[in-house]
C-alpha positions in Angstrom: -220.5 -45.9 116.2 -221.4 -42.9 114.1 -220.2 -42.8 110.5 -217.7 -40.1 109.6 -218.6 -37.4 107.1 -216.3 -39.0 104.6 -218.0 -42.4 105.0 -221.4 -40.8 104.6 -220.3 -39.1 101.4 -218.7 -42.2 99.9 -221.8 -44.3 100.7 -224.2 -41.8 99.2 -222.3 -40.7 96.0 -220.5 -43.0 93.6 -218.6 -40.3 91.8 -215.4 -38.8 93.2 -216.0 -35.7 91.1 -219.4 -35.2 92.7 -217.9 -35.5 96.2 -215.1 -33.1 95.3 -217.7 -30.5 94.2 -219.7 -31.0 97.4 -216.6 -30.4 99.5 -215.6 -27.4 97.2 -219.0 -25.7 97.6 -218.9 -26.4 101.4 -215.4 -24.8 101.6 -216.8 -21.7 99.8 -219.2 -21.1 102.7 -216.5 -21.9 105.3 -213.7 -19.8 103.7 -214.8 -16.2 103.0 -212.2 -15.7 100.3 -213.8 -18.2 98.0 -217.2 -16.4 97.9 -216.0 -14.0 95.3 -215.0 -16.8 92.8 -218.3 -17.0 91.0 -220.7 -19.9 90.4 -218.3 -22.4 88.7 -215.9 -24.4 90.8 -212.4 -23.7 89.6 -209.7 -26.4 89.0 -207.8 -25.1 92.1 -210.9 -25.5 94.2 -211.3 -29.1 92.9 -207.7 -29.8 93.8 -208.1 -28.3 97.3 -211.3 -30.4 97.8 -209.5 -33.6 96.7 -206.6 -32.8 99.2 -209.2 -32.2 101.9 -210.8 -35.6 101.1 -207.4 -37.3 101.2 -206.6 -35.6 104.5 -210.0 -36.7 106.0 -209.3 -40.3 104.9 -205.8 -40.3 106.3 -207.0 -39.0 109.6 -209.7 -41.7 109.8 -207.6 -44.6 108.6 -204.1 -43.7 109.9 -204.8 -42.0 113.3 -201.8 -40.5 114.9 -199.4 -41.3 112.0 -199.2 -37.7 110.6 -198.5 -36.3 114.1 -195.8 -39.0 114.7 -194.1 -38.2 111.4 -194.3 -34.4 112.0 -192.8 -34.7 115.5 -190.2 -37.4 115.0 -189.5 -37.3 111.3 -190.0 -41.1 111.1 -192.4 -43.7 112.2 -192.0 -44.7 115.9 -195.4 -46.1 116.5 -195.3 -50.0 116.4 -198.7 -50.1 114.7 -197.4 -48.4 111.6 -193.8 -49.8 111.5 -194.7 -51.8 108.3 -195.0 -48.5 106.4 -191.3 -47.6 107.0 -190.3 -49.1 103.6 -192.5 -46.5 101.9 -190.5 -43.6 103.4 -193.5 -41.5 104.3 -193.4 -37.9 105.1 -195.9 -35.1 105.8 -196.1 -32.4 103.2 -196.9 -28.7 103.7 -200.7 -29.4 103.4 -200.5 -32.0 106.2 -200.9 -35.0 103.8 -199.0 -38.2 104.3 -197.0 -38.8 101.2 -194.3 -41.0 99.9 -191.8 -40.1 97.2 -189.4 -42.3 95.3 -187.2 -39.2 94.6 -187.4 -37.6 98.0 -183.6 -37.5 98.3 -182.1 -36.0 95.2 -179.4 -38.1 93.6 -177.0 -36.9 90.9 -177.8 -38.0 87.4 -176.0 -40.9 85.8 -173.4 -40.0 83.2 -172.5 -41.8 79.9 -169.9 -44.6 80.6 -170.6 -44.8 84.3 -170.3 -48.3 85.8 -173.4 -49.5 87.6 -175.0 -52.7 89.0 -177.7 -54.2 86.9 -180.3 -56.9 87.8 -179.8 -59.7 85.4 -183.4 -60.8 84.7 -182.3 -63.8 82.6 -180.9 -65.4 85.8 -182.9 -67.0 88.5 -182.9 -65.2 91.8 -181.3 -61.8 92.4 -178.2 -61.9 90.2 -176.5 -58.6 89.8 -173.9 -57.9 87.1 -171.8 -54.9 86.3 -173.2 -52.6 83.6 -172.3 -49.4 81.9 -174.6 -46.5 81.0 -174.8 -46.5 77.2 -177.5 -43.8 76.7 -179.1 -41.1 78.8 -182.5 -39.6 78.3 -183.3 -36.6 80.5 -187.1 -36.4 81.2 -189.3 -33.4 81.7 -188.4 -33.5 85.4 -184.7 -33.3 84.7 -184.1 -37.0 85.7 -181.9 -39.0 83.4 -183.4 -42.2 82.0 -180.9 -44.7 80.8 -180.4 -48.0 79.0 -177.8 -50.3 80.4 -175.7 -52.9 78.7 -174.0 -55.6 80.8 -170.2 -55.6 80.7 -168.7 -58.6 79.0 
C-alpha cells in the first residue's frame, strides 16, 4: 500500500513548522491569489497550512466520519459510535472538531444554588452548593467558586 502525502511528510521531516511551510508554499502554487503575497509565509498562510494538515490527517484516520456528521448531524456509523461522548461536529473548514461550550448556557449568578461534586467523599457524592463569587473571563464565561451549603 502506498504511503499518503501526509505520512511521507511526517516520516521525512521532524518539525511541524517545516511541514506547515512546505504545505503553505505548495498552496501558493496551487492557489493563484497567494502568489502576490511576497516571499515570506504569513501567519495566516501558516494557519491555513495547519488546517490543511489536520484535514488530511482526519480524512486518512477517520474515513467517512466528516461526511456522516455533515449529512446526519451526529454519528450513525457503528465504527465511530465511541466518539459520541466528544460531541463532534464539522466546522466551516470541513474539520472535525469538538467543543465543550458548543451549546451556549446562561452564566451563573451570585447566590444561585448548584450541585457540587464533594471530592472529600469517596465515589460520586454530590452536595448542594451556592455560587459565592463570579469571575467573567475574556470569553465572557463566568468562572466561579462554590461553597457547600451547611
